[in-house]
C-alpha positions as a printed NumPy array, in Angstrom:
array([[  0.   ,   0.   ,   0.   ],
       [  1.333,   3.46 ,  -0.857],
       [  2.268,   5.89 ,   1.915],
       [ -0.381,   8.427,   0.878],
       [ -3.058,   5.742,   1.179],
       [ -1.816,   4.78 ,   4.66 ],
       [ -1.996,   8.403,   5.802],
       [ -5.532,   8.765,   4.459],
       [ -6.602,   5.544,   6.219],
       [ -5.387,   6.899,   9.574],
       [ -6.943,  10.328,   9.003],
       [-10.301,   8.68 ,   8.386],
       [-10.177,   7.243,  11.911],
       [ -9.686,  10.661,  13.573],
       [-11.234,  14.111,  13.569],
       [ -8.66 ,  16.923,  13.579],
       [ -9.488,  20.185,  15.4  ],
       [ -7.71 ,  23.527,  15.806],
       [ -8.459,  26.099,  18.477],
       [ -7.555,  29.817,  18.361],
       [ -4.428,  29.229,  20.496],
       [ -2.892,  27.02 ,  17.774],
       [ -3.478,  23.841,  19.747],
       [ -4.299,  21.122,  17.224],
       [ -5.821,  17.951,  18.55 ],
       [ -7.292,  14.727,  17.26 ],
       [-10.293,  12.795,  18.517],
       [-10.571,   9.076,  17.928],
       [-13.582,   6.87 ,  18.542],
       [-11.533,   4.729,  20.939],
       [ -8.07 ,   4.471,  22.459],
       [ -5.521,   3.162,  19.943],
       [ -2.386,   1.156,  20.667],
       [  0.46 ,   0.774,  18.21 ],
       [  3.696,  -1.177,  18.276],
       [  6.706,   0.321,  16.523],
       [  8.24 ,  -2.977,  15.473],
       [ 11.729,  -1.762,  14.605],
       [ 12.319,  -0.459,  18.159],
       [  9.925,  -2.854,  19.94 ],
       [  7.956,  -0.024,  21.617],
       [  4.248,   0.081,  22.379],
       [  2.521,   3.472,  22.259],
       [ -0.994,   4.288,  23.412],
       [ -3.012,   7.155,  21.906],
       [ -5.943,   8.29 ,  24.044],
       [ -9.328,   9.259,  22.605],
       [ -8.094,  12.864,  22.498],
       [ -4.49 ,  13.747,  21.597],
       [ -3.307,  17.374,  21.682],
       [ -0.054,  19.338,  21.427],
       [  1.36 ,  22.776,  20.72 ],
       [  3.251,  22.71 ,  17.433],
       [  6.547,  24.522,  16.937],
       [  9.333,  24.041,  14.426],
       [ 10.59 ,  20.434,  14.873],
       [  8.801,  20.207,  18.266],
       [  5.541,  19.147,  19.865],
       [  5.202,  20.477,  23.404],
       [  2.592,  20.028,  26.13 ],
       [  1.596,  16.759,  24.503],
       [ -1.426,  15.069,  26.055],
       [ -2.914,  11.673,  25.339],
       [  0.268,   9.844,  24.275],
       [  1.892,   7.176,  26.47 ],
       [  4.736,   4.717,  25.947],
       [  5.277,   1.343,  27.552],
       [  8.974,   1.185,  28.443],
       [  9.361,  -2.153,  30.178],
       [  6.945,  -4.979,  30.829],
       [  6.966,  -4.272,  34.56 ],
       [  6.659,  -0.484,  34.323],
       [  3.368,   1.351,  33.889],
       [  2.67 ,   3.47 ,  30.831],
       [  4.772,   6.665,  30.771],
       [  3.127,   9.905,  29.627],
       [  5.043,  11.734,  26.884],
       [  5.14 ,  15.537,  27.35 ],
       [  7.419,  16.701,  24.499],
       [  8.649,  15.314,  21.203],
       [ 11.387,  17.117,  19.299],
       [ 14.212,  16.913,  16.782],
       [ 17.171,  19.102,  17.773],
       [ 19.292,  18.388,  14.712],
       [ 17.505,  16.92 ,  11.661],
       [ 20.809,  15.601,  10.272],
       [ 21.288,  13.406,  13.373],
       [ 18.43 ,  11.087,  12.411],
       [ 17.294,  11.153,  16.056],
       [ 14.028,  12.207,  17.708],
       [ 13.758,  12.914,  21.455],
       [ 10.803,  11.939,  23.635],
       [ 10.623,  13.701,  26.995],
       [  8.451,  13.131,  30.065],
       [  7.306,  15.841,  32.478],
       [ 10.098,  15.192,  35.016],
       [ 12.691,  16.051,  32.328],
       [ 13.883,  12.515,  31.598],
       [ 14.187,  11.785,  27.906],
       [ 15.084,   9.119,  25.384],
       [ 16.448,   9.545,  21.862],
       [ 15.355,   7.119,  19.163],
       [ 16.026,   6.872,  15.423],
       [ 13.54 ,   8.831,  13.307],
       [ 13.461,   5.9  ,  10.879],
       [ 11.583,   3.885,  13.516],
       [  8.566,   6.151,  13.034],
       [  8.193,   5.884,   9.284],
       [  4.803,   4.644,   8.138],
       [  4.272,   0.907,   8.253],
       [  1.552,  -1.02 ,   6.478],
       [  0.093,  -2.562,   9.652],
       [  0.205,   0.325,  12.118],
       [ -2.522,  -0.445,  14.656],
       [ -2.102,  -3.522,  16.857],
       [ -4.469,  -6.231,  15.756],
       [ -5.657,  -4.254,  12.742],
       [ -4.593,  -4.637,   9.14 ],
       [ -4.989,  -1.967,   6.501]])
């Protein structure tokens, strides 16, 4: 399946909103979980996901959680950013300031994005 078709399929499952303060958010019918296979990470997207958009940065993210280890609870992501695009790395930060850098290639579109759901 072509990338543009994958994007359209995922857009169909969400309603995108914008408020006057430039806070875009998406509403889904239900919580969605996705596994990024190349880095073996599970991510949970709540019914509503919101963030402030800046150049190469999402800040004050709400509704996105990552499962770090089997024994740990879900960790809420507060910021996502790319300091240096040439590094090929993206940083995920939690509210206490801890962060983890991962390869941007791990977040390229995959054909089977949603756990248990095929496109």
